[in-house]
C-alpha positions, 0 to 999 in steps of 0.5 A: 401868641394864642392866635399864632398857636391856633394857626399852627394847629390849623395848618397841621389839621390841613396836612393830617385831616384834609384829603388832597382832593378837596370837595365843596363840603371840605372847603366849607368846613375849612372856611368856617374853621379859619373864620373861627380861629381868626375871630379868636385871635381878634378877640384876644388882641382886642382885650389888651388893656392899656392903662395907668403906668403901662400894662402892669401898672408898674411904670415899666415900658417894654421898649428897646433901642432908646437913646442912652443920653440926650443933647443939652436941649433934650431929645427932638420934639416931634409935636405938641398939642396945646389944647388937651385941657387943663389937668395932671392925668397921664395918657393911654396910648394904643397902637394908633390913638392917644386918649387923654382927659382935660378940663376947660371952663369947669367941664371935663373932656376925653380927647382921642388923638392920632399919633401925630397929635391931631384931634380925632374926637372929643367928648365931655364927661361932665363937671371936672375938679376946679378947686385945689390944683384944678384939672383932670387927675386920672388916666383912662383905661382902654379895654378893647373898644371901651374906655373908662374914665374917672373925674376928679368929682368921682364920676365914672364914664364908659366911652366907645373908642371909635366914636367917643359915644358915652355908653354909661355913667355912674356918680360915685358920690350920688349913686354909690354913697361915696365921699369927697376928697380934699384934692379930688378923686384920682383913681384910674379904673381897674378892669378884670374880666367883665368888672371895673373896680372903683373906690367910692370910699363910703362908710358902707360902700367902700369898694365896688365892682361894676359890670364894665359893659353896663355900669351895674353893681356886681358887688359892694364891700364895706372895706374899712369904711374910710375915704379914698386915698387917691390910689389906683388899684393893682390886680394880683393874679394867684392860682386860687383867686385874683386879689385887688389891692388898693390904699384908702385914706387909712388902710391897705386893703386886699379884696377877692376880685370875684366876691368882694370879700375883704381878705386882709388889711393893714392900717396906716400908722399915723394920726389917731383915728378920732382926730383925723381930718381930710388931707391928714395922713391920707395921701396914698396915690402910688399903686402897689407892686407885687413880685414873687410873693411880696407886696411893696408899697410907698406912701407919702404918709402913714406907713410910707415904704413897706414890704409885705409877704403874701401867702400862696393862697393870698389869705395872709400878709406879714410885714417884712420891713418898713422905712418911714423916711421914704415919703413918696406921695404920688411919684410912683416907684420902680423895683429892679431886681433887689433894688427899689428906686423912688423919689421922696417929698420931705427930702426932695431927692431920689433914693435907691433902697435895698428891696431885702432890708428897706435900707437906703443905699444911695441918693441923688439931688434931683427934686421931687418927681414922677418916675418910669422905666424903659430900656435899662434907664429911669426917666424922672420928671421933677416938679421943677419941670426937669426931665432927668435920664438916670442910669440905675447902675449896680453900685450907684444911680447915675444922672446922665442927662437933663432937659427943661420943659418950657411948654405948659403952665402950673404944676409938673405932676403928670406921669410920662408914657413911652410908646414906640420910641416916643416919650410923651409928657403932659404939662397942664393943657399941653401934650408933648411927644419927643423922639427918644429912639436911638 
């Protein structure tokens, strides 16, 4: 939009300022101005961020004219690539490439594919997680010509999008005095301006901002000094400041993105602090949601489902409601209007909540799963390998279609992605692309 606006200004400038008889001097000025405006347009386009769960990290994909039901065997499989490496991490998809991480023989690889699934390049980023649920975890973050990747061992790498050359590398454990987690670091790096934010989870290095071009430390925050909670942060942009919101093992935290100041926090109500062990009450993998002055988050333990009000200056939070029956560990959730849609782990079903009160309005028995949204439909991929198409009707959510994933091995944990009418899904070392265009 910015580029189009400037072209309009350029055309007006020609009409009003340039005489009908062009001379060499005016032509040179005209050429320089056009080059500048073209460069502005290019730079704005180049800074589009492709990341975890879509543009705003909320699982909503801006797509139209998608199928509203599927045949029994599911939508048409366009292609599959069975060599992306072992893992659960989702994919980042630009206008012409797919970026995905995977593990093979203990080494993590970032792969770039074309939109037909063909490998363009593959670069290793060091050792990957091979303990509990072995494989890659996080989604690459693409900003312009740079990609940011976090391994399950806590290593942060920056790569060039065209060549796969690694630009810099930071070890969250060794370089930033971070802490290991029971199931591996799962954070998808967040970028704001010249900064990339990561959660080492150290006692004195709880949350850190790095220069995204060099990997050098910009600021360090002690936060609350607890371990990472498998969470990918959210950026809230307010008139007075930008706030980075994340969940560590036992706290919801809000940081000033510029200074690193911990503005507010909310402790997760679970096991007493002195008795807490890794893996107990510390799994908070769902990115928070911000809308119209309210923060929503859902965790598998701790406070579970919560709505908070955020003051206009971003300095204070106040709890509006909490529903401890909604235990969603890592499936993501969607808010549409005054309803929230989420899976639950304990009850193994899909719930509809009233966003104003937190009360459960409806349930569907479709198991534990991950969820995204596009073109008025919910896509729910459960841990049995079933992909469910759900219509979020005003009165009751309706299960419309289901098909079974037959490729790949191990757990069905990955979050799907929709891009240009194609539904992308990863199962283990297999990446699949389905045509869901109507």
